[in-house]
N, C-alpha and C positions, 0 to 999 in steps of 0.2 A: 389325323391323330399323329401319325408319324412325324409330319412337319412341325407340329406344336411341341412334340416331346424332343425333337432334335434341337428346336430353337432354345428350350429350357436348358438342355444338356450344353450347348455352346455357350450360352450366357453365364452359366454357373463356372465353366472352365474359364472364361474371361474375368470373372470375380476372383478367383484363385490365383490369377496372375499378378504377382506383386510388383512387376514393372522393373526387377533388377535380378541379377544373377546371384546365386548363393556363393558363399566364400569358398574359395579353392586354395588349399594349403599348397606352399611352395616347397619344393625339394631343396635340401642344402641349407635349411634355416629352421630355427624353432618356431613353430606356429602355436599360439596359445589360444585355446577355446575355452570360453567360460560359460558353463550352463547356470540358468536362473529360473526361479519358479516358486510357486507355493508349496509348502509341505505336504506330502502326499500325492504329488503329481508325478513322481516316478523319477526324479533328477538322478539319484545315485544309481539306480538300475540302468537308466539310459545312458550314464556316463560310461559304464562298463560295456553296454552294447556297442555305443559309438567307438570307443576304443578298440574293441574286438573288430569291428567293421574296417577300420583303418589298418589294423595289425595285419589283418587278412589279405590286405592290398600291398602289403610290403612295407608299410610305414613303421618307424621306430617310435612306439607311443608310450607315454607315461601319464598316471593319473595322480591328481592331488586332491586330498580331502580338506577343504576349507570350511567344512561344516563342524563348527565347534558348538552349535547350539543344541542340536537333537542328540540325545543320550544314545550311543550305539552306533552313530553314523560312521565313524572311521572303521569300526568293527565290521559293519555290513560291506564297505567298499573293500577292506582288506580281504574279507572271505570271498568276494565276487572276483576280485583281481587274482588272488591265489588260484581259483579254479581255471580262470581263463589264461593264466600265466602272463599277466600284464604287471609290469613294474608300478609301484604307487609310492605315495608319500603321505604322511600324516604326522601329528603330534598331540599325544594325549595330555601334555601338560600345559601348552600354550593355548590362552583363552581368546587370543585376538586372532580372528580369521584371516586378516589382511596379512599378519607376520607369517602364518602358516602358508598361505597361498605364495607369497613372495619367495619364501625359503624353498618350496616345493619347485617352483617354476625356475628358480636360480639352479637348484641342484640338477634338474633335467636339462637345462641349457648348457651347463658346464659338461654334462655327459653326451652332449651333441644329439638329444632326442629331437625328432622332427616335428612331433606333435604332442602337446602337453594339455590335458584336459582338467579344468578346475571344477570341482563340485562345490557349490556354495550352500549356505544355510537357507531354509524355508521357514515359513511361519503358517499358522492355520488361517491368517488373514492378512490382508494388505496393511501390515503395521509399518509405522514410521521407522521402527528400529530395523525392520527387514530392509528397506530401500536405503537407509544410511550405511548399513554394513555392506549391502550390494555395491554401493558407490565406492566404498573404501577399498573393497577387493579390487574393483575394476581399476581404480588409481594406482594401486599397488602393482598389478601385474601387467597393465595396459594390454589387454587381450586384443588378438587380431579379429576375433568373432565373438559376438554375445549370443548365445542361443537360448531362446525362451522355451521352456518345457511346458506344455499345456495338457492337463488332464482333459480328454475329450468327452467324458461323461458328465461334465458341468453344464453343458448345453449353451443356452444364450447368455449365461453369466461369462462366457469366454471374452466377449467384447469389453466389458468393463474391466476384467482382469488383466487383458493384453493392453489395454489403453492406459492402465495405472502403471504397469511396468515400463511401457514406452515413454511416458512422461518423465522418467527417471533415468533411463539408460537407453542407449541407442541398440536397439534389438536388430541383429542382422539376419537371424534365421529362426525358424520355429520348428519344434519336433512335437508331433501329437502322440500322446500315449494312451494306453488302455482301450485300444480298438479292438481287442479280442472280446469285449463284452457286448452288451446289447445296443450300446451308442454306436451311431454311424458316423460320428464326427461333424455334424452340421455346424459346430461352433467354429470349425476351421474357416468358415466364410468370414465370421465375425472377426477372428484373430488376424487374418491377413488384412481385413479392412482397417483394423486398428493400429497394426504395427507397420503396414507396408513392407513386410519382410517375407520372403519366400518360405514355404513349408519344404524341409528337406527329407525327413524321415518320418514313418508311422511306426509306433510301438504296438506290435500286435499280440504281445504275450510276454511272460515273465523270462522265458529262455534267452539265453544271450544272442542267439541267431535271429530272433524275432524282431528285427528291425528292418523295415522294407523301405526302399528309397520311394519318395513321393513322386507320382505321376497324376496330374490333374485329371486326365481323362478316366483313368483307371478309378480314381477316387470318386469322382462325380457318378461313374457308373454304379458304384456300389451304394452310394449316398442315395440314388434314386431307385435302388433295388433291382437294377440290370444285371448284377454279377458282375465278375471281373475276370474274363478269360485270360487276359494278358497275364495278370498276376498268377493264375494257375500254371500257365505255360512257364513263367519265370521259376515257380517253385519245383516244377518237374525238372527243369534244367539244372538248378541248384542241387536237386537230390541225386543227380547223375542218371535219370530214368531214361534219357534220350540217347545215350551212347552205350548200348549193350548188344553190340554185334555178335560178340561171344555167345551170349545166352540165346540170341535168335538163331544162331546156326545150330546149337545143340537141340533147340525146340524142333528144327526142321527135321532132325534125325530122331524125333521122339524121346529125347532126354531130358528129364526134368527132375532134379533130386531134391531131398529135403533141405540141403544147404541153399539151393536156389530159391526155394521157397521162403526160408529165413531171410535171405538177403533182400528179397522183394518186400517182405513185412518191414524190414529196417529202413528201407528207402522210402516207403510210404510214410513211415513214423517220422522221418526227418522232414516231411513236407508240412507237418503241422497236424492239428486236431481235425477230426472229420467234421466239426461244426465250422471250422474255419474254412475248410475246402468247399464244402457245400455252399458257404456264403458267396463263393466265387461264381457259382453257377445257379442260375434260376430259370424259371419257365420264361421270363421276359427275353432271355436270350435268343430264343426261337422265334420272337415275334418280329425280327427284322431290324431292331433298333441298333 
């Protein structure tokens, strides 16, 4: 039984290997990243998360709202960027998304920003207007990388959706969103097969820090219901729970104050919800897999 399970595990990991490396931005120049996808897939939220991820690593990042179709799109992006202290650009009066995108990219390029992320319009379905607009924006800004944002809850429809976008634009990378729900993201297999593009991040919630780097082994482990101990270790590290020598020394002397207790509650809260943490640990972990 163990060998059979290991064979399935290894084969799924191979299927998630796109065969090419993800885009790596270069220092000393402006790198343009364009996000595409259907409306409701979480593009605007993902844009802010991605910008925050790069910003936290020392990159100078700017966001451009080229979504002139959805009412309130610019307001949403502006609100997200204001909270995260990320520079942004948009235009309430210009209806042409290609014009807005080009103006925003040019502005941030002139100001020597290292990464410019362009948020594009979406539709409720794969309409011709969506693809035409997407191609216009791409031709205007000439992005270094096009990232396809995919809603993980759509299941096997992921392959058809990914293939439709791939036929119109060269998708370099994929980000899966809404993995905080009941969906385990099996559509990722279909998306990689259709686009031949690597998955780079997983959106695991609405908060700005809930964007996890994609690791095939960890993802397949959770997909099969085996939990993900490595992701749990990473969350502990990010929350700063592994470097608490001062607290450990006080505990050895029998000292533990209400302030210490409050700090520990805050640290655990930064790791995510209880449901998310429990999904990383399951009984199968103790079965030797």
